[in-house]
C-alpha positions in Angstrom: 0.0 -0.1 0.4 1.3 4.0 -0.6 2.3 5.9 2.1 -0.9 7.9 3.5 -0.6 11.5 3.1 -0.9 13.5 6.4 -1.3 16.7 7.8 -0.3 17.0 11.4 -1.4 20.2 13.5 0.1 20.7 16.9 -1.5 22.9 20.1 1.9 23.1 21.4 0.6 25.0 24.7 -1.9 22.6 25.3 0.0 19.3 24.7 2.9 20.6 26.6 1.3 22.1 29.6 -1.1 19.0 29.9 1.9 16.6 30.3 3.6 18.7 32.7 0.6 19.0 34.9 -0.3 15.2 34.7 3.0 13.5 34.4 6.2 15.7 34.7 8.5 18.6 33.3 10.5 15.7 32.2 7.8 13.9 29.9 6.6 17.5 28.7 10.4 18.0 27.6 10.3 14.8 25.9 7.3 15.8 24.0 8.8 19.1 22.9 11.9 17.3 20.8 9.6 15.9 18.1 13.1 14.0 16.9 11.9 11.6 20.0 8.2 10.6 18.6 7.7 11.9 15.0 9.7 9.0 13.1 7.1 6.7 15.5 4.1 8.2 14.1 5.4 8.5 10.7 6.1 4.7 10.9 2.6 4.0 12.4 3.7 2.5 15.1 1.2 4.0 17.1 -1.7 2.4 15.7 -3.4 -0.8 17.0 -5.3 -3.6 15.6 -8.3 -1.8 15.3 -6.9 1.0 13.0 -7.9 0.7 9.2 -4.3 1.7 8.3 -1.0 0.8 10.0 1.7 1.9 7.5 3.9 4.5 7.0 2.5 8.4 6.6 4.2 11.1 4.7 3.6 14.3 6.7 3.1 16.7 4.1 2.0 19.5 6.4 3.6 20.0 9.6 2.2 22.9 11.9 2.8 23.8 15.3 0.9 26.5 17.3 1.9 28.1 20.4 2.6 31.1 22.7 6.4 32.4 21.4 7.3 32.5 24.9 6.7 28.8 26.2 7.7 27.8 22.6 11.3 29.5 23.0 13.5 26.9 24.2 11.9 24.2 21.9 11.2 26.3 18.6 14.2 24.8 17.0 13.3 21.4 17.2 10.2 21.8 15.4 11.7 24.2 12.9 14.5 21.4 12.2 12.1 18.8 11.3 10.3 20.9 8.9 7.5 22.3 10.9 6.0 25.7 10.2 5.7 27.5 13.8 2.6 29.7 14.1 3.2 32.3 16.8 -0.2 32.7 18.8 0.3 35.0 21.9 -1.3 35.1 25.1 -4.3 37.1 24.8 -5.5 37.0 28.4 -3.7 37.7 31.5 -4.4 33.4 32.1 -2.2 33.2 29.2 -4.8 32.1 26.7 -4.2 32.3 23.1 -5.9 32.0 19.5 -4.3 28.7 18.8 -7.6 26.6 18.7 -9.3 29.3 16.0 -5.9 29.6 14.1 -5.6 25.8 13.8 -9.2 25.2 12.8 -9.0 27.7 9.7 -5.5 26.0 8.8 -7.4 22.7 9.1 -10.3 24.0 7.0 -8.2 25.1 4.3 -6.4 21.6 4.4 -9.6 19.9 4.0 -10.3 21.9 0.8 -6.8 21.7 -0.3 -6.3 20.3 -4.0 -3.8 18.0 -2.5 -6.3 15.1 -0.7 -4.9 14.2 2.4 -5.8 10.7 3.7 -5.3 11.8 7.4 -5.2 15.4 9.2 
């Protein structure tokens, strides 16, 4: 079977802060270096027997959305692996940013793209 054409969109703040809260700072920092998990995802090793496709993926779009301050120490890890980093500065005192809406619009654009993605 051919490789699956995929698009990957990551809300960095959401994932990083959740991992830090629920597990540890060390686990969050492991996520913040995608060279540790992206090859595993591309090879389809995350899939289980119930998933229709467990083969390899070509990540044609790689985008990571997050607060510039929170991402600063990790930004280069993402850009080295071909991620477009989309800065979403905090809009509120609690740190809430616009990543959700920006991601949603980008995903909608991807769905309508002339390249037909198998996964996003």
